[in-house]
C-alpha positions in Angstrom: -25.9 111.4 -46.8 -28.6 109.8 -49.5 -31.9 109.4 -49.0 -35.1 108.6 -51.4 -38.4 109.1 -51.1 -41.6 108.3 -53.3 -43.3 111.2 -55.1 -46.9 111.1 -56.9 -47.8 112.8 -59.4 -51.1 113.4 -61.2 -51.5 115.0 -64.5 -54.5 116.0 -65.8 -56.2 116.9 -69.1 -53.5 115.4 -71.6 -53.9 115.3 -75.3 -54.9 111.4 -76.2 -51.4 110.1 -77.7 -47.8 110.9 -76.4 -47.5 113.9 -74.3 -43.9 114.9 -73.0 -42.7 116.9 -69.8 -40.2 117.7 -67.6 -40.1 118.0 -64.0 -37.3 120.4 -62.7 -36.1 121.1 -59.0 -37.3 124.8 -57.6 -34.2 124.5 -56.0 -31.1 122.9 -58.1 -28.9 120.9 -56.1 -25.0 120.9 -56.4 -25.5 117.6 -58.5 -26.8 119.3 -62.2 -27.2 116.0 -63.8 -30.5 115.1 -61.9 -32.2 118.7 -60.9 -34.0 118.2 -64.6 -36.2 114.9 -65.0 -37.8 114.1 -68.3 -41.7 112.5 -68.4 -42.9 110.9 -71.5 -46.6 109.6 -70.9 -49.0 108.1 -73.4 -52.5 108.8 -72.8 -55.3 106.5 -74.3 -59.2 106.6 -73.9 -59.9 104.2 -71.4 -61.1 101.2 -72.5 -64.4 99.3 -71.5 -64.8 96.3 -69.2 -66.7 93.3 -69.3 -67.5 91.0 -65.9 -67.9 87.8 -66.3 -69.7 85.7 -63.2 -71.9 83.0 -62.9 -74.5 84.7 -60.8 -75.2 88.1 -62.6 -76.2 89.9 -59.4 -72.8 89.7 -58.3 -71.4 90.7 -61.8 -73.9 93.9 -61.6 -72.6 94.6 -58.4 -69.2 94.5 -59.4 -70.3 96.8 -62.4 -71.9 99.3 -59.4 -68.4 99.5 -57.9 -66.3 100.6 -60.9 -69.0 102.6 -62.4 -71.4 103.8 -59.5 -73.5 106.4 -61.7 -74.9 103.3 -63.6 -77.7 103.3 -60.7 -78.9 99.5 -60.5 -78.9 98.9 -64.6 -77.3 96.0 -65.7 -75.4 96.1 -68.7 -75.2 94.0 -71.7 -73.5 93.1 -74.5 -74.5 93.9 -78.2 -74.7 90.6 -79.0 -76.7 89.8 -76.3 -79.1 93.1 -76.0 -82.1 93.4 -77.9 -81.8 95.1 -81.4 -85.5 96.2 -81.7 -85.4 100.1 -81.0 -88.7 99.9 -78.9 -87.8 97.0 -76.8 -84.7 98.7 -75.8 -86.4 101.1 -74.4 -88.4 98.7 -72.7 -85.4 96.8 -71.0 -84.2 97.9 -68.0 -81.2 95.9 -68.7 -79.8 98.3 -71.9 -79.6 102.0 -70.5 -76.5 103.6 -69.7 -73.1 103.1 -70.8 -70.6 101.4 -68.7 -68.9 97.8 -68.0 -71.4 95.1 -69.5 -71.9 91.7 -67.2 -71.7 88.5 -69.0 -72.4 84.9 -67.8 -69.3 82.8 -67.8 -71.2 80.6 -71.2 -70.5 83.4 -73.6 -66.8 84.0 -72.7 -66.5 81.6 -75.6 -68.3 83.7 -78.3 -66.9 87.3 -76.4 -65.4 89.4 -78.9 -62.1 90.1 -76.6 -61.1 93.1 -79.1 -64.0 95.3 -77.7 -63.1 95.6 -74.5 -59.3 96.8 -72.3 -60.2 95.1 -69.1 -61.8 91.9 -68.1 -63.0 90.8 -64.9 -63.7 86.8 -64.3 -65.7 87.4 -61.2 -65.8 84.0 -58.6 -64.7 81.6 -61.7 -65.3 77.9 -62.0 -63.8 76.8 -64.9 -63.5 77.5 -68.2 -62.1 75.4 -71.1 -58.8 75.9 -72.4 -59.7 77.2 -75.6 -60.9 80.5 -73.8 -58.3 80.5 -71.4 -55.8 80.4 -74.7 -57.9 83.3 -76.1 -57.7 85.3 -73.0 -53.8 85.0 -72.2 -53.1 86.0 -76.1 -55.6 89.0 -75.7 -53.6 90.1 -72.5 -50.5 89.5 -74.2 -51.8 91.8 -76.7 -52.3 95.0 -74.3 -55.1 93.5 -72.1 -56.0 93.6 -68.6 -57.3 90.6 -66.7 -58.9 90.8 -63.5 -59.3 87.1 -61.5 -61.1 86.8 -58.5 -60.6 83.6 -57.0 -64.5 82.8 -54.5 -66.4 79.7 -54.0 -66.7 78.7 -57.1 -63.5 77.7 -57.2 -62.8 74.1 -57.5 -60.6 72.0 -54.9 -57.3 71.6 -56.5 -58.1 67.5 -56.9 -61.4 68.2 -58.7 -59.8 70.7 -61.2 -58.9 68.7 -64.0 -58.1 70.5 -67.0 -59.8 73.4 -65.9 -58.5 76.3 -68.4 -58.4 79.0 -65.1 -55.0 76.5 -64.4 -53.0 78.5 -67.1 -54.0 81.8 -66.0 -53.7 81.8 -62.4 -49.9 82.9 -61.8 -49.2 80.1 -59.1 -51.1 76.7 -58.1 -53.8 76.7 -56.3 -53.2 74.3 -53.2 -56.0 75.0 -50.4 -58.5 76.8 -48.9 -58.0 78.5 -45.5 -60.9 79.2 -43.4 -60.9 80.8 -40.0 -63.4 81.0 -37.6 -65.4 84.0 -37.2 -64.0 85.8 -34.1 -60.6 85.1 -35.5 -59.4 87.9 -36.8 -55.6 87.6 -37.2 -55.8 87.8 -41.2 -55.4 90.6 -42.9 -54.0 92.6 -45.9 -50.3 93.5 -45.5 -49.3 95.0 -48.5 -45.9 94.1 -49.9 -45.1 97.0 -52.3 -45.7 100.4 -51.2 -45.4 102.0 -54.6 -47.3 100.5 -56.5 -50.3 101.8 -59.1 -52.9 99.7 -57.6 -53.0 102.1 -53.9 -52.7 105.3 -55.7 -56.2 106.0 -55.4 -55.7 106.2 -51.7 -53.9 109.5 -52.0 -52.0 109.0 -48.7 -49.4 106.2 -47.8 -50.6 103.0 -47.9 -49.3 101.6 -44.5 -51.6 104.3 -42.9 -54.9 102.0 -43.6 -56.0 100.6 -40.7 -56.5 96.8 -42.6 -56.3 94.9 -39.1 -59.5 96.7 -38.7 -61.1 94.3 -41.8 -60.1 90.6 -41.4 -60.1 88.2 -43.6 -61.5 84.6 -42.8 -61.3 82.7 -46.1 -58.8 82.9 -49.0 -57.4 80.4 -51.4 -53.5 79.1 -51.1 -51.8 80.1 -54.1 -48.4 78.6 -53.8 -45.1 78.3 -56.4 -46.1 81.6 -57.9 -44.6 82.4 -61.8 -41.6 84.5 -62.0 -42.9 87.2 -64.2 -45.3 87.6 -61.0 -45.2 89.9 -57.7 -47.0 89.7 -54.5 -48.7 93.2 -54.3 -50.0 92.3 -50.6 -50.2 88.8 -48.5 -52.2 87.9 -45.7 -50.6 88.3 -42.0 -51.2 85.3 -40.2 -50.8 82.7 -43.1 -48.4 84.6 -44.7 -50.2 83.5 -48.4 -50.4 85.8 -51.3 -53.7 87.9 -51.2 -53.0 90.6 -54.4 -50.8 88.9 -57.6 -49.7 90.5 -60.5 -48.4 88.9 -63.5 -47.0 90.9 -66.2 -47.7 88.8 -69.7 -46.4 90.5 -72.5 -47.7 93.8 -73.2 -50.6 93.4 -70.9 -51.3 92.2 -67.0 -53.5 89.8 -64.5 -53.8 90.8 -61.5 -55.3 88.0 -59.0 -57.0 88.5 -55.9 -57.2 85.3 -54.1 -60.7 85.6 -52.0 -64.2 87.6 -53.1 -64.7 90.8 -52.8 -67.1 92.2 -53.1 -68.6 89.2 -51.4 -71.1 86.4 -53.3 -74.6 86.4 -53.7 -74.6 83.3 -51.9 -72.4 83.8 -48.9 -72.7 87.6 -48.3 -74.8 86.8 -45.0 -74.2 83.3 -44.6 -70.2 82.7 -44.7 -68.8 86.5 -45.0 -65.3 85.7 -46.5 -63.7 89.0 -45.5 -64.9 92.1 -43.4 -63.8 94.3 -46.0 -67.4 94.5 -48.0 -70.0 96.2 -45.8 -72.3 98.6 -46.1 -70.8 100.8 -43.5 -69.3 103.9 -44.2 -66.4 102.7 -42.7 -65.6 100.1 -45.1 -64.2 102.8 -47.8 -60.7 100.7 -48.1 -61.7 97.5 -49.6 -64.6 100.2 -51.9 -60.8 101.6 -53.1 -59.0 98.9 -53.2 -60.9 97.3 -55.6 -61.4 100.1 -58.2 -57.6 100.7 -57.6 -57.0 97.0 -58.7 
């Protein structure tokens, strides 16, 4: 009888570059061919991250999720930071290293070669030229995360929005449920995707039903190179989508996490983001993505 199981391994203290290893069964089975598996891992220093947001408070919150040790500091790019050393000491925005927070107005002049990962948080629109630059950067090995939220315009109003060439599908409509309707929540579809590795337990054991989603964008006609990582129970629409582009990838969330500052108190999109200690799945989800 043949069966398969998912095995996750953590390899630490790797030297930068190409590393080789082998995995050997402690108790060899009669089929000697697969008693030893050879592994090749390319280890690289984690690159920098840039976060673009309309409201810099939201960008700061995303930065803290990715790098909690940064405290309440807001990171700025080298181009926008003061150059005078005395001003740097006096300016609380230029302190600890970590993700830089940028406004969308700087996307056209931002040096994409400085970072390995970019987060477009709650984007409204970007130019076609900026979208082309981002797509070329992704295909060269960059990682782009798009977090859709209330700033996105309705499909009929989007016009020549460059986001349409980055979103791996067609934005159709906004699904909205009443706050007392808790029937929509995340349903993971790809159990062994690396996005879930941070949980260190089978993803089906996470009680997603306790974290309902009240609003999300409906994405249809997914691109052929895209894969649904999770969808919403209740609407069956994509919740998290990954699209492979050349040597890089785009990960898109069809609802905002964390909650945008403008709606966090009045009209929350979900209960994934709260200050409760029980809300750790949402935190881990964003960091894993």
